[in-house]
C-alpha positions in Angstrom: 0.0 0.0 0.0 1.1 3.6 -0.6 -0.5 7.0 -0.5 -0.9 7.4 -4.2 -2.6 4.1 -4.6 -4.9 4.8 -1.6 -6.0 8.0 -3.2 -7.1 6.0 -6.2 -8.9 3.4 -4.1 -10.8 5.9 -2.0 -11.7 8.0 -5.1 -13.3 4.9 -6.5 -14.9 3.9 -3.1 -16.1 7.2 -1.8 -19.5 7.1 -3.5 -20.4 3.8 -1.9 -18.3 3.9 1.3 -21.2 4.7 3.6 -23.3 1.9 2.3 -20.8 -0.6 3.6 -19.1 1.1 6.6 -21.9 3.3 7.9 -24.6 0.6 8.1 -25.2 -2.8 9.5 -22.6 -4.2 11.9 -20.2 -1.4 11.3 -22.8 1.2 12.3 -23.7 -0.8 15.4 -20.0 -1.1 16.4 -19.5 2.6 15.9 -22.5 3.4 18.1 -21.1 1.2 20.9 -17.9 3.2 20.8 -18.7 6.8 20.0 -22.0 7.4 21.8 -20.3 6.6 25.1 -17.2 8.9 24.8 -17.6 12.0 27.1 -16.5 14.7 24.7 -17.1 18.3 25.9 -16.7 21.8 24.5 -13.6 22.6 26.5 -11.6 19.9 24.6 -9.9 19.9 21.3 -10.7 16.8 19.3 -9.0 15.4 16.2 -10.5 12.8 13.9 -7.6 11.2 11.9 -8.7 9.6 8.6 -12.3 11.0 9.0 -13.4 9.6 5.7 -16.9 10.5 4.9 -17.6 11.6 8.5 -19.4 8.5 9.6 -18.2 8.8 13.2 -19.1 12.4 13.4 -22.7 11.6 12.7 -22.8 9.6 16.0 -21.7 12.4 18.4 -23.2 15.7 19.5 -20.7 17.8 17.4 -22.5 21.1 17.4 -20.6 22.7 20.4 -17.4 20.8 20.1 -14.0 22.0 18.8 -13.3 19.4 16.1 -10.6 19.1 13.5 -11.0 16.3 11.0 -8.3 15.2 8.5 -8.1 12.8 5.6 -5.6 12.1 2.8 -8.3 11.5 0.3 -9.9 14.6 -1.2 -12.8 12.6 -2.4 -13.7 11.1 1.0 -13.1 14.5 2.6 -15.4 16.1 0.1 -18.2 13.8 1.1 -17.7 14.8 4.8 -17.6 18.5 4.0 -21.0 18.3 2.2 -22.5 16.4 5.2 -21.3 19.0 7.7 -21.2 22.1 5.6 -23.2 24.2 8.2 -21.0 23.3 11.1 -17.8 24.6 12.7 -15.9 21.4 12.1 -12.5 22.2 10.4 -11.8 19.8 7.6 -8.2 19.5 6.3 -6.6 17.4 3.6 -3.6 15.9 5.4 -1.4 12.8 5.7 -1.9 11.2 9.1 1.7 10.0 8.9 3.0 13.6 8.8 0.6 15.9 10.5 0.9 19.7 10.4 0.0 20.2 14.1 2.2 21.1 17.1 3.0 18.7 19.8 0.4 18.3 22.5 -2.4 19.9 20.5 -5.4 17.7 21.2 -7.3 16.3 24.2 -8.8 13.4 22.1 -7.5 11.8 18.9 -10.0 9.5 17.2 -8.3 6.9 14.9 -11.1 5.0 13.3 -10.2 2.5 10.5 -7.0 4.4 9.8 -4.1 2.3 11.2 -5.0 -0.6 9.0 -4.9 1.5 5.8 -2.0 3.9 6.1 1.3 2.6 4.5 3.2 3.1 7.7 1.1 2.4 10.8 4.0 2.8 13.2 4.7 6.3 11.9 0.9 7.2 12.0 0.7 6.0 15.6 3.8 8.0 16.6 2.2 11.1 15.0 -1.1 10.5 16.9 0.8 10.2 20.2 2.9 13.3 19.4 -0.1 15.6 18.8 -2.0 14.3 21.9 -1.9 16.3 25.1 -0.7 15.0 28.4 -3.6 13.1 29.9 -5.3 13.0 26.6 -6.9 9.9 25.1 -6.7 8.0 21.8 -9.8 6.3 20.6 -9.1 3.4 18.2 -11.6 1.4 16.2 -9.9 -0.9 13.8 -9.0 -4.4 12.7 -5.8 -6.1 13.9 -4.2 -9.5 13.9 -5.1 -11.7 16.9 -3.0 -11.0 20.0 0.1 -13.1 20.3 -1.1 -15.4 17.6 -0.2 -16.1 14.0 -2.6 -15.2 11.2 -4.7 -18.1 10.0 -3.7 -19.8 6.8 -6.7 -18.3 5.0 -5.9 -14.7 6.1 -2.2 -15.2 5.2 -3.2 -16.1 1.7 -5.8 -13.3 1.4 -3.6 -10.6 3.0 -1.7 -9.5 -0.1 -4.9 -9.6 -2.2 -6.8 -7.4 0.3 -3.8 -5.0 0.5 -4.4 -4.2 -3.1 -7.8 -2.9 -2.0 -6.2 -0.5 0.3 -6.3 -2.2 3.7 -4.3 -4.7 5.8 -5.9 -7.6 7.8 -2.6 -8.7 9.3 -1.2 -5.7 11.3 -0.5 -6.2 15.0 -1.6 -3.5 17.3 0.9 -4.7 19.9 3.8 -4.1 17.6 2.7 -0.4 17.2 3.6 0.3 20.8 7.3 -0.1 21.7 7.7 -2.1 24.9 9.9 0.6 26.4 7.3 3.3 25.7 6.2 4.5 29.2 4.4 7.6 27.9 1.2 5.8 27.1 -1.2 3.4 28.8 -3.8 1.1 27.3 -6.9 1.6 29.3 -9.3 -0.5 27.4 -8.9 -3.2 24.7 -12.0 -5.1 23.9 -13.3 -7.1 20.9 -16.1 -5.2 19.1 -17.1 -7.3 16.1 -16.2 -10.2 13.8 -14.9 -12.4 16.6 -12.5 -9.9 17.9 -10.9 -9.0 14.5 -12.2 -5.4 15.1 -11.3 -3.9 18.5 -12.1 -0.9 20.5 -8.9 0.4 22.1 -8.6 3.4 24.4 -5.2 4.8 25.2 -4.1 7.6 27.6 -1.0 9.7 27.4 0.6 9.7 30.9 4.0 11.4 30.3 
């Protein structure tokens, strides 16, 4: 996967994205996550890889200070249309190289982004960098099983699915260096598809 290819994939997929990822089990999973997060208007919130804005539809965004970024202008365009009469700031930006200062946001929402960026480690480092001390990262994404090898079927399918712009074999545990004492995983629970998709909440403690 690379950024140029992802732009092509999401240009093709943007007209039908919501039909798949903002309905059915994906919508139910998102509701479980985002309708329970206690956002308030004193906080600065960043949505990384906001896509068509599916997550934004599930929160009371009207009085919140929200910045939303995406690398795909086509996906971002869909979100801008949905939320054209709001104060949400939409920016075309690479999540692996964000144009924000250190310690800028109280919350960073990373929904279905770490499995699609070319370099998930760099993306996660950037997310941590722009997060304030005592801030929280909210992750909804698919990862390889904890401390297990991929099944034979997934191993075979992985390179094929990567062509479609996503990776089914990334390990969340490998994103966090063992010596990293600046963050703490507060919650890590299976959310759908037998634990393939997980809800993970991380706090920045140093």
